[in-house]
SERO-4910 file (N, C-alpha, C, O; in steps of 0.05 Angstrom, whole numbers):
BEGIN
 pado doro    nc1    nc2    nc3   cac1   cac2   cac3    cc1    cc2    cc3    oc1    oc2    oc3
  Met    A    285   -789    552    266   -769    559    244   -776    550    238   -781    527
  Ser    A    226   -777    578    198   -779    567    188   -756    550    203   -738    543
  Arg    A    158   -758    543    143   -735    532    137   -710    554    138   -686    553
  Ala    A    130   -732    575    122   -714    603    141   -689    606    137   -665    609
  Glu    A    167   -707    605    193   -691    622    200   -662    595    203   -638    598
  Ala    A    199   -677    575    203   -658    559    187   -637    555    197   -616    546
  Ala    A    159   -640    561    144   -612    563    146   -594    589    141   -570    591
  Lys    A    153   -610    608    166   -598    634    193   -572    624    193   -548    630
  Gly    A    213   -587    609    236   -576    600    230   -552    586    242   -531    588
  Ala    A    206   -560    567    203   -531    547    186   -509    564    187   -484    562
  Ala    A    171   -524    582    155   -497    602    177   -480    611    179   -456    605
  Ala    A    199   -497    634    215   -481    648    233   -470    620    245   -450    629
  Thr    A    236   -471    607    249   -452    581    233   -430    576    242   -408    577
  Glu    A    216   -433    573    194   -418    564    182   -393    587    168   -373    585
  Ala    A    197   -413    615    185   -389    639    212   -369    635    207   -346    628
  Thr    A    233   -376    638    258   -359    642    258   -342    614    257   -317    614
  Glu    A    258   -357    589    267   -339    577    246   -325    555    251   -309    537
  Gly    A    221   -337    562    197   -320    548    185   -335    524    200   -353    515
  Pro    A    159   -332    510    152   -353    490    168   -347    471    180   -326    469
  Ala    A    168   -363    456    184   -365    422    170   -342    407    146   -337    411
  Gln    A    184   -332    392    174   -305    386    176   -315    344    195   -321    329
  Glu    A    151   -313    341    156   -324    318    150   -299    293    134   -281    296
  Pro    A    166   -302    271    170   -281    249    145   -261    240    133   -274    224
  Pro    A    136   -242    243    115   -229    239    103   -238    210    119   -244    192
  Leu    A     79   -241    204     66   -245    177     67   -221    159     50   -204    165
  Arg    A     84   -215    134     79   -187    125     50   -186     99     41   -203     84
  Ala    A     43   -161    104     16   -167     83     30   -167     56     52   -159     49
  Pro    A      6   -181     44     12   -183     16     24   -159     -2      8   -140      2
  Gly    A     46   -151    -21     47   -124    -27     41   -118    -53     32   -139    -62
  Val    A     42   -101    -71     33    -89    -92     29   -108   -111      7   -113   -120
  Leu    A     51   -119   -119     71   -131   -135     50   -163   -133     40   -173   -153
  Trp    A     48   -173   -110     31   -198    -98      5   -190   -111     -7   -208   -123
  Ser    A     -5   -165   -110    -44   -156   -119    -39   -168   -144    -48   -189   -152
  Leu    A    -20   -149   -156    -23   -154   -184    -17   -179   -194    -28   -184   -216
  Gly    A     -1   -199   -181     -2   -224   -188    -29   -239   -186    -37   -254   -203
  Leu    A    -39   -233   -167    -72   -242   -160    -90   -234   -182   -104   -249   -195
  Phe    A    -88   -211   -184   -109   -203   -215    -97   -215   -238   -113   -228   -251
  Arg    A    -68   -214   -250    -54   -228   -266    -69   -263   -267    -80   -272   -288
  Ser    A    -68   -273   -249    -79   -295   -247   -108   -303   -246   -114   -325   -255
  Glu    A   -123   -291   -239   -148   -287   -240   -164   -278   -267   -188   -283   -274
  Leu    A   -143   -264   -280   -148   -252   -309   -144   -275   -329   -160   -283   -346
  Val    A   -117   -286   -324   -118   -311   -344   -138   -332   -340   -150   -343   -359
  Thr    A   -142   -336   -315   -163   -358   -317   -187   -352   -329   -201   -368   -342
  Val    A   -194   -324   -323   -226   -321   -346   -222   -328   -371   -235   -346   -381
  Val    A   -200   -309   -387   -194   -310   -415   -193   -335   -427   -205   -342   -447
  Arg    A   -174   -353   -408   -169   -381   -418   -193   -402   -414   -188   -425   -422
  Arg    A   -214   -398   -404   -241   -417   -404   -254   -416   -430   -260   -394   -439
  Trp    A   -260   -438   -443   -275   -441   -470   -295   -426   -472   -300   -412   -492
  Arg    A   -311   -427   -445   -338   -414   -442   -328   -383   -454   -338   -377   -476
  Thr    A   -312   -366   -442   -303   -344   -444   -289   -340   -478   -294   -318   -488
  Leu    A   -277   -355   -489   -276   -360   -516   -293   -355   -534   -290   -340   -553
  Ala    A   -318   -371   -529   -339   -375   -539   -356   -350   -541   -368   -343   -561
  Leu    A   -356   -337   -518   -367   -316   -517   -354   -288   -535   -367   -270   -545
  Leu    A   -334   -291   -535   -314   -274   -548   -315   -277   -577   -314   -255   -589
  Ala    A   -316   -297   -591   -325   -310   -610   -352   -296   -621   -354   -284   -642
  Val    A   -368   -301   -607   -398   -294   -608   -400   -267   -617   -413   -262   -637
  Leu    A   -389   -251   -605   -387   -220   -604   -369   -208   -627   -373   -186   -638
  Ala    A   -350   -227   -631   -333   -218   -657   -350   -221   -685   -345   -208   -705
  Ala    A   -365   -234   -681   -387   -252   -711   -404   -225   -714   -409   -217   -736
  Val    A   -412   -213   -696   -432   -193   -698   -427   -175   -721   -440   -175   -742
  Pro    A   -403   -158   -712   -402   -140   -739   -400   -153   -768   -411   -143   -788
  Val    A   -384   -178   -768   -385   -186   -786   -411   -199   -803   -410   -207   -827
  Leu    A   -433   -198   -786   -458   -202   -795   -471   -178   -804   -482   -177   -826
  Ile    A   -470   -156   -787   -472   -130   -793   -467   -122   -817   -485   -111   -830
  Gly    A   -438   -126   -828   -419   -113   -850   -423   -125   -875   -419   -116   -898
  Ile    A   -432   -155   -867   -445   -170   -887   -469   -160   -898   -469   -154   -922
  Ala    A   -494   -158   -881   -515   -152   -885   -521   -123   -899   -541   -119   -913
  Val    A   -501   -105   -894   -504    -82   -905   -491    -78   -928   -494    -57   -941
  Lys    A   -475    -97   -936   -463    -96   -961   -484   -107   -980   -489    -92   -999
  Ile    A   -499   -132   -978   -515   -145   -989   -532   -128   -999   -538   -126  -1023
  Asp    A   -546   -105   -971   -564    -95   -982   -557    -65  -1001   -571    -50  -1014
  Thr    A   -536    -65   -997   -528    -43  -1014   -527    -53  -1043   -536    -38  -1060
  Arg    A   -519    -77  -1049   -516    -86  -1076   -540    -87  -1087   -545    -80  -1110
  Gly    A   -563    -95  -1067   -589    -95  -1076   -606    -66  -1085   -629    -62  -1094
  Gly    A   -582    -48  -1078   -600    -20  -1093   -620     -5  -1070   -634     15  -1074
  Arg    A   -615    -20  -1044   -634     -1  -1026   -610     22  -1011   -621     41   -998
  Gly    A   -582     23  -1012   -568     36  -1010   -567     36   -974   -567     59   -963
  Gly    A   -566     15   -959   -560     13   -935   -586     22   -916   -606     35   -924
  Gly    A   -580     10   -887   -601     23   -869   -607     47   -865   -594     63   -878
  Gly    A   -627     56   -850   -637     80   -850   -646     91   -820   -646     69   -808
  Gly    A   -652    108   -804   -663    104   -776   -654    133   -766   -640    150   -776
  Gly    A   -666    132   -746   -664    161   -732   -635    175   -725   -614    161   -725
  Glu    A   -634    196   -720   -612    211   -713   -602    201   -685   -617    197   -666
  Gly    A   -571    195   -683   -556    194   -655   -561    162   -648   -548    154   -629
  Gly    A   -577    142   -660   -579    113   -647   -565     96   -672   -560    108   -693
  Gly    A   -559     65   -668   -550     51   -679   -559     52   -709   -543     53   -727
  Pro    A   -584     53   -713   -598     54   -744   -581     73   -759   -570     68   -780
  Ala    A   -580     97   -746   -567    123   -759   -540    117   -770   -533    126   -792
  Phe    A   -522     99   -751   -495     93   -761   -503     73   -784   -486     71   -802
  Leu    A   -520     62   -785   -518     33   -808   -526     53   -831   -510     49   -849
  Ser    A   -538     67   -836   -539     87   -862   -508    101   -868   -504    110   -891
  Gln    A   -488    102   -850   -470    115   -858   -451     95   -860   -429    105   -864
  Ile    A   -450     70   -859   -437     44   -859   -420     46   -893   -397     44   -901
  Thr    A   -446     50   -906   -434     45   -937   -413     76   -944   -396     73   -962
  Asn    A   -414     95   -934   -395    116   -941   -369    114   -928   -349    121   -939
  Asn    A   -369    103   -903   -349     99   -891   -346     82   -870   -362     85   -851
  Gly    A   -325     58   -870   -328     26   -856   -322     42   -824   -326     27   -804
  Leu    A   -314     68   -819   -312     68   -788   -336     70   -771   -338     72   -747
  Phe    A   -362     69   -795   -382     67   -776   -395     41   -770   -417     38   -760
  Leu    A   -377     23   -778   -384     -3   -772   -383     -5   -742   -401    -15   -729
  Val    A   -360      4   -733   -344      4   -698   -374     16   -688   -384      7   -668
  Phe    A   -385     34   -702   -403     55   -678   -434     40   -686   -455     50   -678
  Ala    A   -433     20   -699   -461     11   -701   -456    -15   -689   -471    -25   -673
  Ala    A   -438    -24   -696   -431    -59   -684   -429    -48   -650   -437    -68   -638
  Ile    A   -424    -33   -636   -422    -27   -606   -451    -15   -606   -465    -22   -587
  Ala    A   -459     -2   -621   -494      4   -611   -512    -22   -608   -529    -27   -591
  Ala    A   -500    -39   -630   -524    -69   -633   -514    -93   -614   -526   -115   -614
  Thr    A   -490    -87   -598   -484   -108   -583   -485   -100   -554   -483   -117   -536
  Leu    A   -486    -73   -549   -484    -56   -509   -510    -66   -503   -509    -76   -481
  Pro    A   -537    -66   -516   -555    -68   -502   -565    -98   -490   -582   -101   -473
  Val    A   -552   -115   -503   -561   -147   -495   -537   -164   -497   -534   -179   -478
  Phe    A   -517   -166   -519   -505   -183   -521   -479   -181   -505   -471   -201   -494
  Leu    A   -460   -149   -502   -439   -147   -486   -445   -152   -458   -431   -165   -442
  Pro    A   -475   -137   -451   -482   -142   -422   -486   -174   -415   -478   -181   -393
  Met    A   -497   -191   -432   -498   -211   -423   -474   -234   -425   -477   -257   -415
  Ala    A   -455   -227   -436   -422   -242   -438   -416   -232   -403   -407   -247   -386
  Val    A   -424   -202   -400   -405   -197   -369   -419   -207   -361   -409   -216   -341
  Gly    A   -442   -215   -362   -467   -228   -330   -456   -255   -329   -453   -266   -307
  Val    A   -451   -265   -350   -439   -298   -349   -414   -297   -330   -412   -309   -308
  Val    A   -392   -278   -343   -369   -280   -325   -373   -271   -299   -363   -285   -281
  Ala    A   -387   -248   -291   -387   -244   -267   -403   -259   -247   -400   -255   -223
  Gly    A   -419   -275   -257   -437   -288   -242   -420   -319   -235   -424   -336   -218
  Asp    A   -403   -318   -255   -389   -350   -247   -360   -343   -233   -345   -361   -228
  Ala    A   -353   -312   -226   -333   -308   -211   -329   -321   -183   -307   -327   -174
  Val    A   -346   -323   -174   -343   -335   -147   -355   -366   -140   -344   -386   -132
  Ala    A   -385   -357   -148   -401   -383   -148   -388   -409   -167   -393   -433   -163
  Gly    A   -372   -396   -188   -355   -416   -196   -336   -435   -188   -330   -457   -197
  Glu    A   -328   -421   -169   -298   -426   -155   -309   -446   -132   -297   -464   -123
  Ala    A   -336   -438   -125   -348   -455   -100   -357   -479   -113   -352   -502   -106
  His    A   -366   -473   -128   -375   -498   -146   -357   -525   -148   -360   -548   -140
  Ala    A   -339   -512   -161   -306   -528   -166   -296   -538   -144   -285   -560   -145
  Gly    A   -298   -525   -121   -291   -534    -92   -257   -518    -92   -240   -530    -79
  Thr    A   -250   -494   -105   -223   -485   -112   -226   -462    -89   -205   -455    -77
  Leu    A   -253   -447    -83   -255   -422    -65   -239   -427    -44   -220   -412    -38
  Arg    A   -246   -450    -30   -222   -458     -2   -201   -451      3   -192   -439     22
  Tyr    A   -186   -463    -28   -162   -461    -30   -149   -434    -34   -128   -427    -23
  Leu    A   -166   -416    -53   -155   -393    -58   -153   -369    -30   -139   -349    -26
  Leu    A   -173   -382    -15   -171   -366     15   -141   -368     30   -126   -351     39
  Val    A   -138   -399     28   -115   -408     42    -91   -382     35    -75   -376     53
  Ala    A    -90   -370     15    -63   -357     11    -68   -323     25    -90   -313     30
  Pro    A    -46   -314     29    -51   -290     45    -71   -268     40    -75   -248     54
  Ala    A    -82   -278     13    -97   -249      3   -116   -239     12   -125   -218      4
  Gly    A   -130   -256     39   -159   -247     50   -180   -236     27   -177   -226      5
  Arg    A   -198   -241     40   -231   -249     20   -231   -221      7   -240   -221    -16
  Thr    A   -223   -192     19   -225   -171      9   -213   -166    -15   -225   -157    -35
  Arg    A   -180   -173    -13   -166   -172    -36   -174   -188    -56   -174   -177    -78
  Leu    A   -184   -218    -55   -192   -238    -70   -218   -221    -87   -219   -220   -111
  Leu    A   -232   -213    -74   -263   -202    -91   -253   -180    -97   -265   -173   -117
  Leu    A   -239   -165    -92   -223   -141   -114   -207   -144   -137   -203   -127   -155
  Ala    A   -195   -171   -135   -185   -185   -158   -200   -193   -183   -196   -191   -208
  Lys    A   -227   -205   -162   -236   -212   -183   -263   -193   -194   -276   -201   -213
  Tyr    A   -267   -178   -186   -281   -148   -195   -261   -144   -215   -263   -156   -236
  Ala    A   -243   -128   -211   -216   -123   -229   -217   -138   -261   -220   -128   -284
  Ser    A   -214   -164   -252   -214   -187   -280   -235   -185   -296   -232   -186   -321
  Val    A   -264   -179   -279   -292   -174   -291   -288   -148   -309   -294   -147   -332
  Leu    A   -278   -128   -296   -280   -102   -309   -260   -109   -329   -269   -101   -351
  Ala    A   -239   -118   -331   -218   -119   -352   -233   -142   -378   -226   -143   -401
  Phe    A   -251   -157   -366   -266   -171   -389   -283   -148   -408   -284   -148   -432
  Cys    A   -294   -133   -391   -311   -118   -403   -298   -104   -427   -307   -103   -450
  Leu    A   -270    -91   -416   -261    -76   -435   -250   -101   -463   -250   -100   -488
  Ile    A   -244   -116   -448   -232   -140   -474   -254   -144   -496   -251   -139   -520
  Ala    A   -276   -152   -485   -299   -158   -499   -309   -134   -516   -316   -141   -539
  Thr    A   -312   -109   -513   -316    -84   -526   -287    -85   -545   -291    -92   -568
  Leu    A   -266    -81   -539   -245    -78   -561   -247   -104   -580   -237   -101   -602
  Val    A   -259   -128   -574   -256   -144   -597   -281   -138   -614   -280   -144   -638
  Val    A   -303   -127   -603   -330   -120   -623   -312   -100   -640   -310   -106   -663
  Ala    A   -299    -76   -632   -288    -59   -641   -265    -65   -656   -255    -49   -672
  Ala    A   -257    -81   -654   -236    -88   -676   -246   -111   -700   -241   -110   -724
  Ser    A   -256   -124   -690   -277   -137   -712   -291   -120   -729   -290   -125   -753
  Ala    A   -302   -103   -719   -321    -81   -739   -303    -65   -755   -308    -59   -778
  Leu    A   -275    -57   -739   -254    -45   -757   -252    -60   -781   -261    -54   -803
  Ala    A   -238    -80   -775   -228   -104   -796   -246   -105   -819   -236    -98   -840
  Val    A   -271   -112   -819   -294   -115   -833   -302    -90   -843   -309    -89   -867
  Gly    A   -300    -68   -830   -311    -36   -846   -281    -35   -864   -287    -28   -886
  Ala    A   -262    -39   -862   -239    -32   -874   -243    -51   -905   -242    -44   -929
  Leu    A   -246    -75   -893   -248    -97   -919   -270    -94   -938   -267   -104   -961
  Leu    A   -293    -80   -931   -322    -83   -940   -331    -52   -953   -347    -47   -970
  Phe    A   -315    -37   -940   -329     -4   -948   -301      5   -946   -281     -6   -936
  Pro    A   -305     37   -966   -287     54   -957   -283     73   -929   -301     79   -913
  Leu    A   -260     78   -929   -250     86   -900   -243    122   -913   -233    124   -935
  Gly    A   -249    141   -900   -244    171   -901   -254    190   -882   -260    180   -861
  Glu    A   -255    206   -884   -261    229   -862   -288    226   -847   -306    229   -863
  Val    A   -297    222   -823   -322    225   -812   -340    252   -817   -336    277   -815
  Thr    A   -357    239   -822   -381    263   -817   -398    259   -785   -411    239   -782
  Thr    A   -396    274   -771   -405    276   -751   -436    283   -744   -447    300   -758
  Ile    A   -448    272   -727   -481    273   -725   -477    304   -723   -496    314   -735
  Ser    A   -462    322   -714   -468    341   -712   -476    363   -747   -489    383   -754
  Gly    A   -459    345   -757   -455    350   -795   -426    355   -804   -417    353   -827
  Thr    A   -412    361   -781   -385    371   -784   -369    347   -791   -374    324   -783
  Arg    A   -345    353   -808   -328    334   -820   -300    334   -799   -285    353   -794
  Ile    A   -301    313   -791   -264    313   -781   -244    285   -792   -252    262   -794
  Ser    A   -224    291   -796   -206    266   -804   -209    244   -795   -222    241   -774
  Phe    A   -194    217   -815   -200    191   -807   -189    190   -774   -205    184   -756
  Gly    A   -164    196   -770   -155    195   -746   -166    203   -728   -165    187   -710
  Asp    A   -178    222   -724   -194    242   -699   -218    217   -699   -224    206   -678
  Gly    A   -229    212   -722   -256    191   -722   -247    170   -710   -265    160   -696
  Leu    A   -223    158   -709   -207    126   -701   -206    127   -662   -213    110   -646
  Leu    A   -193    160   -659   -193    163   -634   -222    158   -617   -226    146   -595
  Arg    A   -242    174   -638   -262    170   -623   -275    145   -617   -289    139   -597
  Ala    A   -270    130   -639   -281     99   -634   -264     90   -614   -277     74   -600
  Val    A   -233     93   -604   -229     77   -585   -242     96   -563   -238     82   -543
  Ala    A   -250    109   -558   -259    125   -533   -287    117   -536   -298    111   -515
  Ile    A   -302    115   -557   -334     99   -547   -326     77   -536   -335     74   -513
  Ala    A   -308     57   -546   -302     24   -534   -294     28   -505   -303     14   -487
  Gly    A   -278     45   -500   -280     52   -469   -304     57   -449   -305     48   -426
  Ile    A   -322     74   -463   -342     85   -453   -362     65   -451   -378     63   -433
  Ala    A   -360     50   -471   -382     25   -468   -372      3   -445   -389    -11   -433
  Ala    A   -340      0   -442   -332    -18   -425   -340     -7   -399   -349    -26   -386
  Leu    A   -340     18   -384   -345     37   -366   -373     30   -362   -379     21   -339
  Ser    A   -390     33   -377   -418     27   -380   -432     -1   -365   -449     -2   -348
  Leu    A   -418    -21   -376   -416    -46   -362   -410    -48   -330   -421    -65   -316
  Ser    A   -392    -30   -321   -389    -37   -293   -403    -39   -275   -396    -49   -253
  Gly    A   -431    -29   -280   -453    -34   -259   -459    -59   -264   -458    -75   -246
  Met    A   -464    -65   -287   -474   -100   -289   -458   -112   -279   -465   -132   -267
  Ala    A   -430   -106   -280   -410   -127   -265   -414   -123   -237   -417   -143   -225
  Ala    A   -414   -106   -227   -421   -107   -197   -441   -128   -188   -441   -147   -172
  Leu    A   -459   -117   -205   -488   -133   -203   -481   -167   -201   -482   -180   -180
  Gly    A   -476   -171   -218   -466   -199   -226   -448   -217   -208   -448   -241   -205
  Leu    A   -429   -191   -194   -407   -209   -175   -423   -211   -148   -419   -229   -131
  Phe    A   -443   -189   -144   -463   -198   -125   -480   -222   -123   -477   -240   -106
  Val    A   -494   -222   -137   -504   -249   -145   -488   -274   -145   -502   -294   -141
  Ser    A   -470   -277   -148   -448   -294   -153   -438   -301   -122   -428   -324   -118
  Thr    A   -442   -283   -100   -439   -289    -78   -462   -305    -62   -460   -314    -39
  Leu    A   -479   -305    -75   -508   -311    -61   -509   -338    -66   -529   -349    -57
  Thr    A   -493   -354    -77   -498   -383    -90   -470   -397    -93   -448   -387    -97
  Asn    A   -476   -417    -90   -451   -439   -101   -454   -454   -123   -437   -469   -132
  Ser    A   -473   -450   -132   -479   -454   -160   -469   -435   -184   -477   -413   -189
  Gly    A   -451   -448   -197   -441   -423   -217   -462   -422   -242   -467   -399   -248
  Ile    A   -475   -441   -255   -501   -440   -264   -519   -421   -262   -526   -403   -277
  Ala    A   -527   -429   -234   -551   -414   -222   -542   -377   -219   -558   -360   -225
  Ala    A   -510   -370   -209   -510   -344   -209   -513   -338   -241   -523   -316   -245
  Met    A   -508   -349   -260   -495   -336   -286   -526   -332   -302   -530   -317   -321
  Ala    A   -549   -352   -289   -571   -346   -304   -591   -324   -291   -609   -311   -301
  Ser    A   -582   -324   -265   -592   -297   -248   -586   -276   -258   -605   -262   -264
  Ala    A   -560   -268   -263   -549   -244   -274   -561   -238   -301   -570   -216   -307
  Val    A   -560   -257   -315   -571   -249   -342   -608   -241   -342   -621   -225   -355
  Gly    A   -614   -266   -319   -646   -257   -318   -649   -220   -306   -664   -204   -318
  Leu    A   -636   -214   -287   -637   -198   -276   -634   -169   -297   -646   -148   -293
  Leu    A   -616   -173   -319   -613   -160   -339   -637   -153   -358   -648   -131   -365
  Ile    A   -644   -183   -366   -672   -183   -378   -694   -166   -370   -706   -151   -385
  Thr    A   -700   -169   -339   -716   -157   -329   -720   -126   -326   -740   -112   -327
  Val    A   -698   -121   -322   -691    -95   -320   -691    -82   -351   -701    -60   -352
  Gln    A   -682    -93   -376   -691    -81   -397   -711    -81   -406   -715    -69   -427
  Ile    A   -736   -101   -390   -759    -96   -401   -775    -78   -381   -798    -75   -389
  Leu    A   -771    -66   -357   -779    -47   -342   -770    -21   -352   -784     -1   -347
  Gly    A   -747    -18   -367   -741      5   -382   -764      2   -403   -772     25   -409
  Gln    A   -775    -16   -416   -791     -7   -442   -818     -5   -434   -833      0   -453
  Ile    A   -830     -8   -410   -859     -7   -404   -866     24   -393   -862     30   -370
  Pro    A   -878     40   -411   -880     67   -414   -893     74   -383   -884     95   -373
  Gln    A   -913     59   -367   -922     70   -343   -896     69   -323   -897     80   -301
  Leu    A   -872     57   -331   -844     60   -308   -829     77   -317   -806     78   -308
  His    A   -837     96   -338   -817    117   -349   -799    135   -325   -777    146   -328
  Ala    A   -813    134   -303   -800    149   -276   -778    136   -273   -757    147   -277
  Ile    A   -780    106   -264   -756     93   -259   -730     89   -278   -710     76   -274
  Gly    A   -737    107   -303   -724     96   -328   -694    102   -318   -675     87   -313
  Pro    A   -697    134   -318   -661    140   -301   -650    128   -281   -627    135   -274
  Tyr    A   -659    114   -272   -644    101   -246   -640     67   -255   -631     51   -239
  Leu    A   -647     60   -278   -644     42   -286   -613     40   -302   -606     58   -317
  Phe    A   -591     13   -297   -572     15   -306   -564     19   -341   -546     32   -353
  Pro    A   -579      6   -347   -577     12   -385   -584     35   -389   -571     47   -406
  His    A   -605     49   -376   -611     80   -384   -587     94   -406   -589    101   -429
  Tyr    A   -571     94   -393   -554    122   -413   -526    106   -430   -505    117   -435
  Trp    A   -534     78   -435   -514     60   -448   -508     73   -471   -484     77   -476
  Leu    A   -527     82   -488   -527     94   -516   -519    122   -516   -523    137   -535
  Ser    A   -504    129   -491   -504    163   -490   -473    164   -509   -465    185   -518
  Phe    A   -457    141   -514   -435    141   -526   -440    154   -558   -422    163   -573
  Ala    A   -460    153   -561   -465    173   -587   -459    198   -584   -453    212   -604
  Asp    A   -460    207   -563   -452    239   -561   -427    252   -563   -422    276   -562
  Val    A   -405    225   -568   -374    230   -571   -374    241   -597   -359    259   -602
  Leu    A   -395    229   -619   -395    234   -652   -406    262   -653   -416    268   -675
  Arg    A   -407    280   -632   -421    301   -634   -400    326   -638   -378    318   -631
  Glu    A   -400    347   -644   -378    369   -653   -389    396   -640   -406    408   -653
  Pro    A   -380    405   -617   -367    391   -594   -384    367   -579   -408    367   -579
  Val    A   -365    344   -566   -374    329   -552   -396    343   -534   -395    366   -525
  Tyr    A   -420    321   -530   -436    331   -507   -432    316   -489   -423    293   -493
  Trp    A   -437    324   -471   -420    310   -441   -443    304   -423   -440    282   -412
  Asp    A   -466    318   -417   -485    313   -404   -493    288   -391   -491    279   -368
  Gln    A   -504    276   -421   -512    248   -410   -494    220   -408   -499    198   -399
  Leu    A   -470    232   -422   -445    211   -412   -435    220   -380   -429    201   -366
  Glu    A   -432    244   -368   -433    246   -340   -455    231   -323   -450    222   -301
  Arg    A   -483    229   -336   -500    223   -318   -503    194   -321   -517    180   -307
  Asn    A   -483    185   -348   -485    151   -347   -462    141   -323   -463    120   -310
  Phe    A   -441    161   -324   -419    155   -306   -421    152   -276   -409    136   -262
  Glu    A   -440    170   -268   -452    178   -244   -470    152   -234   -469    143   -211
  Leu    A   -488    142   -255   -504    120   -248   -491     92   -249   -502     73   -238
  Gln    A   -470     90   -261   -454     62   -255   -440     68   -230   -439     51   -212
  Ala    A   -427     92   -228   -412     87   -203   -434     88   -172   -426     91   -148
  Leu    A   -455     86   -179   -476     93   -158   -480     51   -152   -482     39   -130
  Tyr    A   -481     43   -176   -491     13   -182   -458     -1   -168   -458    -22   -154
  Val    A   -436     13   -174   -420      1   -159   -415      0   -134   -411    -23   -124
  Ala    A   -413     20   -119   -420     20   -101   -439      8    -80   -432     -1    -58
  Val    A   -462      8    -90   -488     -2    -71   -477    -37    -79   -473    -49    -58
  Phe    A   -472    -52   -101   -476    -74   -104   -446    -89    -99   -444   -113    -92
  Gly    A   -425    -72   -102   -399    -73    -95   -400    -84    -64   -392   -106    -57
  Ser    A   -411    -63    -47   -410    -61    -23   -428    -85     -5   -427    -93     18
  Ala    A   -443    -91    -24   -463   -110    -20   -451   -142    -19   -452   -159     -1
  Ala    A   -438   -143    -51   -420   -165    -45   -398   -165    -20   -398   -181     -2
  Trp    A   -384   -146    -24   -357   -156      4   -375   -151     26   -361   -158     46
  Ala    A   -392   -146     33   -410   -156     63   -414   -188     64   -403   -205     79
  Arg    A   -437   -192     38   -437   -219     35   -409   -237     31   -408   -255     48
  Phe    A   -395   -236     21   -372   -251     13   -355   -253     41   -352   -275     51
  Thr    A   -343   -230     54   -334   -227     76   -343   -244    102   -327   -253    117
  Thr    A   -370   -248    105   -387   -269    123   -397   -291    121   -406   -306    139
  Lys    A   -394   -297     86   -399   -325     82   -378   -350     89   -353   -353     85
  Asp    A   -398   -367    101   -383   -390    105   -380   -412     86   -397   -428     80
  Ile    A   -351   -411     76   -336   -421     56   -330   -450     69   -315   -455     88
  Thr    A   -348   -470     51   -348   -498     61   -340   -509     35   -336   -533     36
  Ala    A   -336   -498     12   -328   -515    -13   -302   -497    -25   -290   -504    -46
***
């Protein structure tokens, strides 16, 4: 039978029996979405660049603890400073090693932690495009929206992992070099070590949530280019620019609208009772940045011409 005759036969069959029905494609379920998120998170954590960033973050509490210990042995009694900020925590480390957790988060949150998040978020989409793997990820029945959400979720998970690495390193060094015991809050009251440890975990979680706006901004930048290095450099550059703007007295009016403005509000967790005003403003500001730049990233990614 010739190809023409076969085509005629198929047409006749279709005319009498109707077109062949293909089985409907089922949308990916929750388990598939969790698998996509797990795959993205494993990819992020296994990169040597990510491991190097986590190693640097873990080294910061070690350096702070050693510096305070040397300072104490020199007879200067540790660092001083104003109430409620990182330097004030330094002055308490010699009395209670748990304060090294608070001091380490206060030292890394303004620069080191957001820079690490900017690198990971900036590489999320642009790095895949540069490596030529983004097009193959979109072949799977995930859809661009689901893939973007999985990437953002993996960046948020990195925010928590990075913050917990700083906290765990600080707790280990603090327990090794300094005594542990009851915690004196900023308000002057004393709480048990267990309560203080729970507040340290809460502070780590708050610090991670504080980086959600930076993560959304970095992800948006990542959708604008196919160069991972350019996206990472741009995200970090924007962070530095915003930090500088926040330090200019003439621009103090825009300070409350910059995403790093309330980052150190986690210190209010160490008050008795806890002050929630600054913390709530921080959460609202981060939610605003996530909504704005998350929407911008979605609009850009879902309409982007994927050629690599």
